[in-house]
N, CA, C and O atoms as CSV, one atom per row, in Angstrom:
chain,resi,resn,atom,element,x,y,z
A,1,MET,N,N,-106.260,4.498,-14.907
A,1,MET,CA,C,-106.679,3.879,-16.023
A,1,MET,C,C,-106.301,2.458,-16.261
A,1,MET,O,O,-105.158,2.051,-16.471
A,2,ALA,N,N,-107.577,1.628,-16.196
A,2,ALA,CA,C,-107.450,0.520,-16.148
A,2,ALA,C,C,-108.192,-0.679,-16.718
A,2,ALA,O,O,-109.295,-0.761,-16.176
A,3,MET,N,N,-107.969,-1.728,-17.696
A,3,MET,CA,C,-109.267,-2.393,-17.777
A,3,MET,C,C,-109.655,-3.254,-16.501
A,3,MET,O,O,-108.954,-3.808,-15.654
A,4,THR,N,N,-111.049,-3.163,-16.678
A,4,THR,CA,C,-111.312,-4.224,-15.231
A,4,THR,C,C,-111.053,-5.593,-15.793
A,4,THR,O,O,-110.775,-5.812,-16.973
A,5,GLU,N,N,-111.172,-6.523,-14.816
A,5,GLU,CA,C,-110.937,-7.841,-15.009
A,5,GLU,C,C,-112.075,-8.639,-15.826
A,5,GLU,O,O,-111.942,-9.802,-16.207
A,6,GLN,N,N,-113.373,-7.724,-16.066
A,6,GLN,CA,C,-114.299,-8.431,-16.565
A,6,GLN,C,C,-114.330,-8.100,-18.347
A,6,GLN,O,O,-114.849,-8.516,-19.383
A,7,GLU,N,N,-113.282,-6.947,-17.789
A,7,GLU,CA,C,-113.270,-6.451,-19.798
A,7,GLU,C,C,-111.925,-7.278,-20.144
A,7,GLU,O,O,-111.935,-7.628,-21.324
A,8,ILE,N,N,-111.102,-7.568,-19.642
A,8,ILE,CA,C,-110.222,-8.247,-20.110
A,8,ILE,C,C,-110.679,-9.843,-20.334
A,8,ILE,O,O,-110.249,-10.524,-21.265
A,9,ASN,N,N,-111.434,-10.226,-19.526
A,9,ASN,CA,C,-112.053,-11.866,-19.645
A,9,ASN,C,C,-112.843,-11.816,-21.181
A,9,ASN,O,O,-112.677,-12.623,-22.096
A,10,ARG,N,N,-113.747,-10.619,-21.173
A,10,ARG,CA,C,-114.522,-10.705,-22.086
A,10,ARG,C,C,-113.566,-10.583,-23.536
A,10,ARG,O,O,-114.069,-11.122,-24.522
A,11,ALA,N,N,-112.223,-9.907,-23.723
A,11,ALA,CA,C,-111.666,-9.987,-24.957
A,11,ALA,C,C,-111.183,-11.286,-25.151
A,11,ALA,O,O,-111.276,-11.913,-26.206
A,12,ILE,N,N,-110.448,-11.846,-23.679
A,12,ILE,CA,C,-109.796,-12.896,-23.777
A,12,ILE,C,C,-110.733,-13.998,-24.320
A,12,ILE,O,O,-110.185,-14.960,-24.857
A,13,GLN,N,N,-112.554,-13.962,-24.217
A,13,GLN,CA,C,-113.448,-15.209,-24.525
A,13,GLN,C,C,-113.441,-14.329,-26.288
A,13,GLN,O,O,-113.602,-15.080,-27.250
A,14,TYR,N,N,-113.327,-13.407,-26.456
A,14,TYR,CA,C,-113.718,-12.934,-27.631
A,14,TYR,C,C,-112.806,-13.645,-28.953
A,14,TYR,O,O,-113.202,-14.200,-29.978
A,15,VAL,N,N,-111.365,-13.352,-28.419
A,15,VAL,CA,C,-110.316,-13.653,-29.198
A,15,VAL,C,C,-110.093,-15.606,-29.022
A,15,VAL,O,O,-109.488,-16.211,-29.906
A,16,THR,N,N,-110.457,-16.076,-28.249
A,16,THR,CA,C,-110.335,-17.566,-27.925
A,16,THR,C,C,-111.283,-18.090,-28.975
A,16,THR,O,O,-110.998,-19.002,-29.751
A,17,ALA,N,N,-112.835,-17.218,-28.928
A,17,ALA,CA,C,-113.340,-17.852,-29.894
A,17,ALA,C,C,-112.932,-17.705,-31.830
A,17,ALA,O,O,-113.165,-18.418,-32.807
A,18,SER,N,N,-112.420,-16.736,-31.667
A,18,SER,CA,C,-112.350,-15.824,-32.997
A,18,SER,C,C,-111.015,-16.970,-33.851
A,18,SER,O,O,-111.003,-17.340,-35.025
A,19,THR,N,N,-109.998,-17.293,-32.720
A,19,THR,CA,C,-108.642,-17.853,-33.481
A,19,THR,C,C,-109.025,-19.477,-32.693
A,19,THR,O,O,-109.895,-19.682,-31.846
A,20,SER,N,N,-108.156,-20.380,-33.237
A,20,SER,CA,C,-107.591,-21.759,-32.971
A,20,SER,C,C,-106.737,-21.782,-31.868
A,20,SER,O,O,-106.168,-22.822,-31.536
A,21,TYR,N,N,-106.551,-20.373,-31.069
A,21,TYR,CA,C,-105.641,-20.489,-30.030
A,21,TYR,C,C,-106.126,-20.946,-28.489
A,21,TYR,O,O,-107.272,-20.604,-28.197
A,22,GLY,N,N,-105.581,-21.477,-27.761
A,22,GLY,CA,C,-106.112,-21.746,-26.813
A,22,GLY,C,C,-106.278,-20.558,-25.473
A,22,GLY,O,O,-105.647,-19.513,-25.313
A,23,ARG,N,N,-107.281,-21.117,-24.681
A,23,ARG,CA,C,-107.677,-19.784,-23.689
A,23,ARG,C,C,-106.507,-19.182,-22.797
A,23,ARG,O,O,-106.511,-17.997,-22.466
A,24,ASP,N,N,-105.383,-20.178,-22.385
A,24,ASP,CA,C,-104.447,-19.678,-21.636
A,24,ASP,C,C,-103.172,-18.983,-22.435
A,24,ASP,O,O,-102.275,-18.322,-21.913
A,25,LEU,N,N,-103.301,-19.251,-23.598
A,25,LEU,CA,C,-101.989,-18.849,-24.640
A,25,LEU,C,C,-102.712,-17.099,-25.048
A,25,LEU,O,O,-101.994,-16.133,-25.305
A,26,VAL,N,N,-103.894,-17.069,-25.022
A,26,VAL,CA,C,-104.647,-15.898,-25.726
A,26,VAL,C,C,-104.727,-14.832,-24.394
A,26,VAL,O,O,-104.559,-13.617,-24.494
A,27,ALA,N,N,-105.004,-15.515,-23.202
A,27,ALA,CA,C,-104.727,-14.902,-21.873
A,27,ALA,C,C,-103.523,-14.087,-21.689
A,27,ALA,O,O,-103.448,-12.863,-21.584
A,28,GLU,N,N,-102.475,-15.078,-21.663
A,28,GLU,CA,C,-101.354,-14.670,-21.724
A,28,GLU,C,C,-100.843,-13.233,-22.286
A,28,GLU,O,O,-100.470,-12.201,-21.728
A,29,ILE,N,N,-101.002,-13.652,-23.714
A,29,ILE,CA,C,-100.620,-12.395,-24.941
A,29,ILE,C,C,-101.614,-11.043,-24.407
A,29,ILE,O,O,-101.251,-9.873,-24.290
A,30,LEU,N,N,-102.478,-11.416,-24.232
A,30,LEU,CA,C,-103.542,-10.115,-23.613
A,30,LEU,C,C,-103.129,-9.656,-22.658
A,30,LEU,O,O,-102.440,-8.640,-22.741
A,31,HIS,N,N,-103.431,-10.295,-21.317
A,31,HIS,CA,C,-102.434,-9.572,-20.051
A,31,HIS,C,C,-101.339,-8.728,-20.676
A,31,HIS,O,O,-101.500,-7.522,-20.862
A,32,ILE,N,N,-100.434,-9.248,-20.938
A,32,ILE,CA,C,-99.011,-8.773,-21.122
A,32,ILE,C,C,-98.893,-7.314,-22.254
A,32,ILE,O,O,-98.252,-6.263,-22.242
A,33,GLY,N,N,-99.900,-7.959,-23.176
A,33,GLY,CA,C,-100.123,-6.745,-24.254
A,33,GLY,C,C,-100.911,-5.382,-23.431
A,33,GLY,O,O,-100.434,-4.315,-23.043
A,34,LEU,N,N,-102.071,-5.837,-23.373
A,34,LEU,CA,C,-103.102,-4.503,-22.652
A,34,LEU,C,C,-102.184,-4.152,-21.274
A,34,LEU,O,O,-102.370,-2.981,-20.941
A,35,GLY,N,N,-101.529,-4.651,-20.659
A,35,GLY,CA,C,-101.079,-4.162,-19.338
A,35,GLY,C,C,-99.629,-3.427,-19.779
A,35,GLY,O,O,-99.367,-2.509,-19.001
A,36,GLU,N,N,-98.974,-3.545,-20.470
A,36,GLU,CA,C,-98.123,-2.668,-21.319
A,36,GLU,C,C,-98.431,-1.572,-21.788
A,36,GLU,O,O,-97.907,-0.495,-21.506
A,37,LEU,N,N,-99.394,-1.788,-22.613
A,37,LEU,CA,C,-99.979,-0.456,-23.397
A,37,LEU,C,C,-100.590,0.771,-22.039
A,37,LEU,O,O,-100.477,1.997,-22.030
A,38,VAL,N,N,-101.269,-0.203,-20.944
A,38,VAL,CA,C,-101.698,0.824,-19.999
A,38,VAL,C,C,-100.455,1.457,-19.217
A,38,VAL,O,O,-100.339,2.673,-19.069
A,39,THR,N,N,-99.270,0.252,-18.589
A,39,THR,CA,C,-98.213,1.106,-18.032
A,39,THR,C,C,-97.521,2.081,-18.988
A,39,THR,O,O,-97.240,3.085,-18.335
A,40,LEU,N,N,-97.137,2.205,-20.232
A,40,LEU,CA,C,-96.743,2.799,-20.921
A,40,LEU,C,C,-97.430,3.993,-21.252
A,40,LEU,O,O,-96.650,4.887,-21.582
A,41,ALA,N,N,-98.518,4.281,-21.275
A,41,ALA,CA,C,-99.089,5.375,-21.704
A,41,ALA,C,C,-99.574,5.951,-20.309
A,41,ALA,O,O,-99.922,7.127,-20.415
A,42,THR,N,N,-99.708,5.350,-18.820
A,42,THR,CA,C,-99.641,6.255,-17.857
A,42,THR,C,C,-98.110,6.447,-17.572
A,42,THR,O,O,-97.893,7.622,-17.278
A,43,GLN,N,N,-97.248,5.855,-17.567
A,43,GLN,CA,C,-95.722,6.407,-17.022
A,43,GLN,C,C,-94.971,6.952,-17.796
A,43,GLN,O,O,-93.932,7.368,-17.283
A,44,SER,N,N,-95.155,7.189,-19.336
A,44,SER,CA,C,-94.313,7.567,-20.146
A,44,SER,C,C,-94.388,8.758,-20.624
A,44,SER,O,O,-95.354,9.098,-21.307
A,45,SER,N,N,-93.278,9.662,-20.312
A,45,SER,CA,C,-93.428,11.003,-20.876
A,45,SER,C,C,-93.111,11.346,-22.140
A,45,SER,O,O,-92.978,12.516,-22.500
A,46,ARG,N,N,-92.914,9.908,-23.211
A,46,ARG,CA,C,-92.756,10.436,-24.772
A,46,ARG,C,C,-94.320,10.136,-25.299
A,46,ARG,O,O,-95.243,9.453,-24.855
A,47,GLN,N,N,-94.118,11.122,-26.643
A,47,GLN,CA,C,-95.090,10.885,-27.463
A,47,GLN,C,C,-95.285,9.840,-28.213
A,47,GLN,O,O,-94.404,9.380,-28.940
A,48,PHE,N,N,-96.480,9.351,-28.109
A,48,PHE,CA,C,-96.958,8.021,-29.227
A,48,PHE,C,C,-97.761,8.273,-30.036
A,48,PHE,O,O,-98.490,9.207,-29.703
A,49,ASP,N,N,-98.025,7.714,-31.272
A,49,ASP,CA,C,-99.029,8.065,-32.312
A,49,ASP,C,C,-99.578,6.569,-32.241
A,49,ASP,O,O,-98.879,5.659,-31.795
A,50,ARG,N,N,-100.995,6.358,-32.752
A,50,ARG,CA,C,-101.313,5.097,-32.327
A,50,ARG,C,C,-100.635,3.764,-32.886
A,50,ARG,O,O,-100.734,2.646,-32.380
A,51,GLU,N,N,-99.867,4.143,-34.130
A,51,GLU,CA,C,-99.300,2.614,-34.844
A,51,GLU,C,C,-98.180,2.519,-34.084
A,51,GLU,O,O,-97.844,1.430,-33.621
A,52,THR,N,N,-97.412,3.736,-33.847
A,52,THR,CA,C,-96.169,3.553,-33.131
A,52,THR,C,C,-96.311,2.990,-31.566
A,52,THR,O,O,-95.272,2.509,-31.114
A,53,LEU,N,N,-97.548,2.994,-30.630
A,53,LEU,CA,C,-97.654,2.839,-29.517
A,53,LEU,C,C,-98.070,1.328,-29.890
A,53,LEU,O,O,-97.593,0.431,-29.196
A,54,LEU,N,N,-98.992,0.981,-31.020
A,54,LEU,CA,C,-99.334,-0.667,-31.047
A,54,LEU,C,C,-98.282,-1.482,-31.355
A,54,LEU,O,O,-98.162,-2.622,-30.908
A,55,GLU,N,N,-97.366,-0.846,-32.244
A,55,GLU,CA,C,-96.406,-2.031,-32.696
A,55,GLU,C,C,-94.880,-2.199,-31.612
A,55,GLU,O,O,-94.089,-3.128,-31.779
A,56,TYR,N,N,-94.679,-1.038,-30.442
A,56,TYR,CA,C,-94.563,-1.092,-29.742
A,56,TYR,C,C,-94.757,-2.296,-28.786
A,56,TYR,O,O,-93.963,-3.163,-28.421
A,57,VAL,N,N,-96.230,-2.050,-28.455
A,57,VAL,CA,C,-96.915,-3.279,-27.519
A,57,VAL,C,C,-96.299,-4.486,-28.236
A,57,VAL,O,O,-95.527,-5.235,-27.638
A,58,SER,N,N,-96.677,-4.695,-29.659
A,58,SER,CA,C,-96.621,-6.216,-30.169
A,58,SER,C,C,-95.317,-6.330,-30.072
A,58,SER,O,O,-94.991,-7.502,-30.260
A,59,GLN,N,N,-94.393,-5.616,-29.857
A,59,GLN,CA,C,-92.928,-6.406,-29.872
A,59,GLN,C,C,-92.681,-6.488,-28.462
A,59,GLN,O,O,-91.908,-7.419,-28.237
A,60,TRP,N,N,-93.089,-5.786,-27.266
A,60,TRP,CA,C,-92.819,-5.965,-26.311
A,60,TRP,C,C,-93.265,-7.368,-25.952
A,60,TRP,O,O,-92.468,-8.126,-25.400
A,61,THR,N,N,-94.942,-7.885,-26.341
A,61,THR,CA,C,-95.680,-8.777,-26.236
A,61,THR,C,C,-94.452,-10.039,-26.696
A,61,THR,O,O,-93.881,-10.763,-25.881
A,62,ILE,N,N,-94.300,-10.056,-27.790
A,62,ILE,CA,C,-93.390,-11.096,-28.503
A,62,ILE,C,C,-92.436,-11.157,-27.677
A,62,ILE,O,O,-92.415,-12.225,-27.065
A,63,ARG,N,N,-91.354,-10.186,-27.317
A,63,ARG,CA,C,-90.392,-10.797,-26.531
A,63,ARG,C,C,-90.918,-11.321,-25.193
A,63,ARG,O,O,-90.536,-12.438,-24.842
A,64,ARG,N,N,-91.753,-10.634,-24.412
A,64,ARG,CA,C,-92.259,-11.246,-23.177
A,64,ARG,C,C,-92.737,-12.811,-23.342
A,64,ARG,O,O,-92.460,-13.681,-22.515
A,65,THR,N,N,-93.333,-12.984,-24.282
A,65,THR,CA,C,-94.074,-14.155,-24.377
A,65,THR,C,C,-93.215,-15.660,-24.656
A,65,THR,O,O,-93.443,-16.819,-24.308
A,66,GLY,N,N,-92.005,-14.947,-25.547
A,66,GLY,CA,C,-91.297,-15.625,-26.511
A,66,GLY,C,C,-92.532,-16.388,-28.036
A,66,GLY,O,O,-92.241,-17.221,-28.895
A,67,GLN,N,N,-93.416,-15.895,-27.878
A,67,GLN,CA,C,-94.545,-16.945,-28.614
A,67,GLN,C,C,-94.105,-15.835,-30.208
A,67,GLN,O,O,-93.977,-14.614,-30.299
A,68,PRO,N,N,-93.975,-16.970,-31.288
A,68,PRO,CA,C,-93.948,-16.217,-32.960
A,68,PRO,C,C,-94.772,-14.763,-33.010
A,68,PRO,O,O,-95.797,-14.460,-32.398
A,69,GLU,N,N,-94.178,-14.165,-33.712
A,69,GLU,CA,C,-94.589,-12.859,-33.931
A,69,GLU,C,C,-96.088,-13.059,-34.891
A,69,GLU,O,O,-97.150,-12.577,-34.495
A,70,PRO,N,N,-95.998,-13.670,-35.907
A,70,PRO,CA,C,-97.575,-14.080,-36.245
A,70,PRO,C,C,-98.795,-14.070,-35.458
A,70,PRO,O,O,-99.765,-13.324,-35.588
A,71,LEU,N,N,-98.531,-15.378,-34.291
A,71,LEU,CA,C,-99.272,-15.687,-33.556
A,71,LEU,C,C,-100.029,-14.264,-32.582
A,71,LEU,O,O,-101.232,-14.028,-32.477
A,72,VAL,N,N,-98.881,-13.490,-31.970
A,72,VAL,CA,C,-99.008,-12.493,-31.302
A,72,VAL,C,C,-99.777,-11.468,-31.894
A,72,VAL,O,O,-100.769,-11.056,-31.291
A,73,ARG,N,N,-99.427,-10.947,-33.105
A,73,ARG,CA,C,-100.376,-9.919,-33.722
A,73,ARG,C,C,-101.496,-10.380,-34.326
A,73,ARG,O,O,-102.438,-9.649,-34.632
A,74,GLU,N,N,-101.440,-11.903,-34.574
A,74,GLU,CA,C,-103.068,-12.241,-34.590
A,74,GLU,C,C,-103.907,-12.081,-33.557
A,74,GLU,O,O,-105.089,-11.767,-33.703
A,75,VAL,N,N,-103.375,-12.278,-32.500
A,75,VAL,CA,C,-104.141,-12.128,-30.966
A,75,VAL,C,C,-104.506,-10.790,-30.727
A,75,VAL,O,O,-105.630,-10.401,-30.410
A,76,LEU,N,N,-103.511,-10.115,-30.893
A,76,LEU,CA,C,-103.546,-8.694,-30.837
A,76,LEU,C,C,-104.337,-8.123,-31.660
A,76,LEU,O,O,-104.900,-7.085,-31.311
A,77,GLY,N,N,-104.529,-8.605,-32.781
A,77,GLY,CA,C,-105.400,-8.040,-33.828
A,77,GLY,C,C,-106.951,-7.736,-33.695
A,77,GLY,O,O,-107.683,-6.773,-33.921
A,78,CYS,N,N,-107.144,-9.502,-33.042
A,78,CYS,CA,C,-108.270,-9.464,-32.722
A,78,CYS,C,C,-109.114,-8.664,-31.749
A,78,CYS,O,O,-110.284,-8.283,-31.703
A,79,ALA,N,N,-107.794,-8.548,-30.823
A,79,ALA,CA,C,-108.346,-7.790,-29.509
A,79,ALA,C,C,-108.136,-6.466,-29.733
A,79,ALA,O,O,-107.940,-5.733,-28.763
A,80,GLY,N,N,-108.145,-5.830,-31.339
A,80,GLY,CA,C,-108.031,-4.255,-31.821
A,80,GLY,C,C,-109.163,-3.433,-30.778
A,80,GLY,O,O,-108.915,-2.413,-30.136
A,81,ARG,N,N,-110.221,-4.043,-30.804
A,81,ARG,CA,C,-111.084,-3.422,-30.231
A,81,ARG,C,C,-110.949,-2.616,-29.139
A,81,ARG,O,O,-111.273,-1.429,-29.106
A,82,TRP,N,N,-110.315,-3.460,-27.944
A,82,TRP,CA,C,-109.917,-3.226,-26.931
A,82,TRP,C,C,-108.718,-2.553,-26.760
A,82,TRP,O,O,-108.631,-1.790,-25.798
A,83,LEU,N,N,-107.664,-2.707,-27.601
A,83,LEU,CA,C,-106.603,-1.691,-27.633
A,83,LEU,C,C,-106.962,-0.357,-28.234
A,83,LEU,O,O,-106.231,0.547,-27.829
A,84,ASP,N,N,-107.674,-0.077,-28.892
A,84,ASP,CA,C,-108.226,1.252,-29.359
A,84,ASP,C,C,-108.920,1.634,-28.365
A,84,ASP,O,O,-108.758,2.832,-28.135
A,85,ASP,N,N,-110.018,0.829,-27.299
A,85,ASP,CA,C,-110.412,1.451,-26.491
A,85,ASP,C,C,-109.630,1.865,-25.567
A,85,ASP,O,O,-110.190,2.752,-24.923
A,86,LEU,N,N,-108.278,1.569,-25.086
A,86,LEU,CA,C,-107.608,1.990,-24.443
A,86,LEU,C,C,-106.666,3.123,-25.132
A,86,LEU,O,O,-106.335,4.096,-24.455
A,87,TYR,N,N,-106.398,3.042,-25.971
A,87,TYR,CA,C,-105.880,4.192,-26.529
A,87,TYR,C,C,-106.857,5.468,-26.480
A,87,TYR,O,O,-106.636,6.503,-25.852
A,88,GLU,N,N,-107.739,5.243,-27.100
A,88,GLU,CA,C,-108.904,6.303,-26.510
A,88,GLU,C,C,-108.683,7.064,-25.321
A,88,GLU,O,O,-108.314,8.237,-25.268
A,89,GLU,N,N,-108.980,6.184,-24.238
A,89,GLU,CA,C,-108.946,6.492,-23.193
A,89,GLU,C,C,-107.286,7.216,-22.579
A,89,GLU,O,O,-107.311,8.067,-21.689
A,90,VAL,N,N,-106.419,6.910,-22.973
A,90,VAL,CA,C,-105.394,7.605,-23.055
A,90,VAL,C,C,-105.425,8.841,-23.646
A,90,VAL,O,O,-105.002,9.771,-22.959
A,91,ALA,N,N,-105.917,9.141,-25.016
A,91,ALA,CA,C,-105.814,10.421,-25.443
A,91,ALA,C,C,-106.749,11.281,-25.104
A,91,ALA,O,O,-106.694,12.418,-25.573
A,92,GLN,N,N,-107.864,10.883,-24.162
A,92,GLN,CA,C,-108.797,11.803,-23.100
A,92,GLN,C,C,-108.118,12.068,-21.824
A,92,GLN,O,O,-108.484,13.029,-21.147
A,93,ARG,N,N,-107.320,11.430,-21.500
A,93,ARG,CA,C,-106.986,11.471,-20.029
A,93,ARG,C,C,-105.556,12.286,-20.180
A,93,ARG,O,O,-105.399,13.321,-19.532
A,94,ARG,N,N,-104.527,11.795,-21.045
A,94,ARG,CA,C,-103.269,12.373,-21.215
A,94,ARG,C,C,-102.735,12.575,-22.901
A,94,ARG,O,O,-101.952,11.849,-23.512
A,95,PRO,N,N,-103.570,14.027,-23.482
A,95,PRO,CA,C,-103.411,13.899,-24.827
A,95,PRO,C,C,-102.001,14.027,-25.239
A,95,PRO,O,O,-101.477,13.573,-26.256
A,96,GLU,N,N,-101.216,15.047,-23.834
A,96,GLU,CA,C,-99.979,14.989,-24.345
A,96,GLU,C,C,-98.909,14.140,-24.666
A,96,GLU,O,O,-97.850,14.418,-25.229
A,97,SER,N,N,-99.405,12.855,-24.148
A,97,SER,CA,C,-98.338,11.531,-24.456
A,97,SER,C,C,-98.990,10.804,-25.727
A,97,SER,O,O,-98.614,9.655,-25.956
A,98,LEU,N,N,-99.830,11.325,-26.469
A,98,LEU,CA,C,-99.792,11.309,-27.836
A,98,LEU,C,C,-99.714,12.095,-28.662
A,98,LEU,O,O,-100.209,11.947,-29.779
A,99,GLY,N,N,-98.985,13.240,-28.232
A,99,GLY,CA,C,-98.663,14.169,-29.145
A,99,GLY,C,C,-99.400,15.063,-29.692
A,99,GLY,O,O,-99.099,15.769,-30.654
A,100,LEU,N,N,-100.883,15.052,-28.791
A,100,LEU,CA,C,-102.134,15.875,-28.971
A,100,LEU,C,C,-101.839,17.268,-28.307
A,100,LEU,O,O,-100.747,17.251,-27.737
A,101,SER,N,N,-102.351,18.201,-28.236
A,101,SER,CA,C,-102.656,19.295,-27.428
A,101,SER,C,C,-103.856,19.039,-26.721
A,101,SER,O,O,-104.939,18.683,-27.185
A,102,PRO,N,N,-103.508,19.282,-25.424
A,102,PRO,CA,C,-104.726,19.074,-24.552
A,102,PRO,C,C,-106.067,20.140,-24.747
A,102,PRO,O,O,-107.131,20.113,-24.127
A,103,ASN,N,N,-105.683,20.974,-25.702
A,103,ASN,CA,C,-106.916,21.899,-26.360
A,103,ASN,C,C,-107.356,21.384,-27.464
A,103,ASN,O,O,-108.380,21.984,-27.791
A,104,ASP,N,N,-106.984,20.266,-28.470
A,104,ASP,CA,C,-107.180,19.337,-29.474
A,104,ASP,C,C,-108.602,18.535,-29.301
A,104,ASP,O,O,-108.668,17.322,-29.499
A,105,ASP,N,N,-109.879,19.432,-28.862
A,105,ASP,CA,C,-110.969,18.817,-28.922
A,105,ASP,C,C,-111.787,18.832,-30.083
A,105,ASP,O,O,-112.394,19.811,-30.515
A,106,GLU,N,N,-111.765,17.620,-30.590
A,106,GLU,CA,C,-112.196,18.010,-32.105
A,106,GLU,C,C,-113.729,17.850,-32.319
A,106,GLU,O,O,-114.448,17.122,-31.634
A,107,GLY,N,N,-114.102,18.567,-33.278
A,107,GLY,CA,C,-115.761,19.078,-33.117
A,107,GLY,C,C,-116.188,20.124,-31.993
A,107,GLY,O,O,-117.281,20.665,-32.162
A,108,ALA,N,N,-115.435,20.475,-30.845
A,108,ALA,CA,C,-116.096,21.477,-29.799
A,108,ALA,C,C,-116.145,22.904,-30.265
A,108,ALA,O,O,-115.300,23.517,-30.917
A,109,ALA,N,N,-117.166,23.261,-29.855
A,109,ALA,CA,C,-117.337,24.714,-30.424
A,109,ALA,C,C,-116.510,25.610,-29.316
A,109,ALA,O,O,-116.422,25.326,-28.122
A,110,PRO,N,N,-115.902,26.794,-29.991
A,110,PRO,CA,C,-115.437,27.647,-29.401
A,110,PRO,C,C,-116.332,28.227,-28.012
A,110,PRO,O,O,-117.556,28.233,-27.881
A,111,VAL,N,N,-115.622,28.552,-27.351
A,111,VAL,CA,C,-116.031,29.130,-26.202
A,111,VAL,C,C,-115.929,30.548,-25.978
A,111,VAL,O,O,-116.314,31.034,-24.915
């Protein structure tokens, strides 16, 4: 599981256009935040709900970049669509890492 460079660049372009922050700053925050989300989701055996996972990614990114919390939260918030897409991919591939049972197929008909 990973985002392609094209997807990351699309997120960077979107956030840069939506905020007053420069492309390099946005790219740094998104690379660190999205990268940590992927790493945590694929390597952790702990269970996380969406809010806990996104809060962790925010705090991790704040510490790694040294940028102010409001700035990091705004950038990650603007990239919420991509963060949610990654979260959904994790939920489909490793539901147990999100505290879901592998049999929690919403709307699935009984077999």
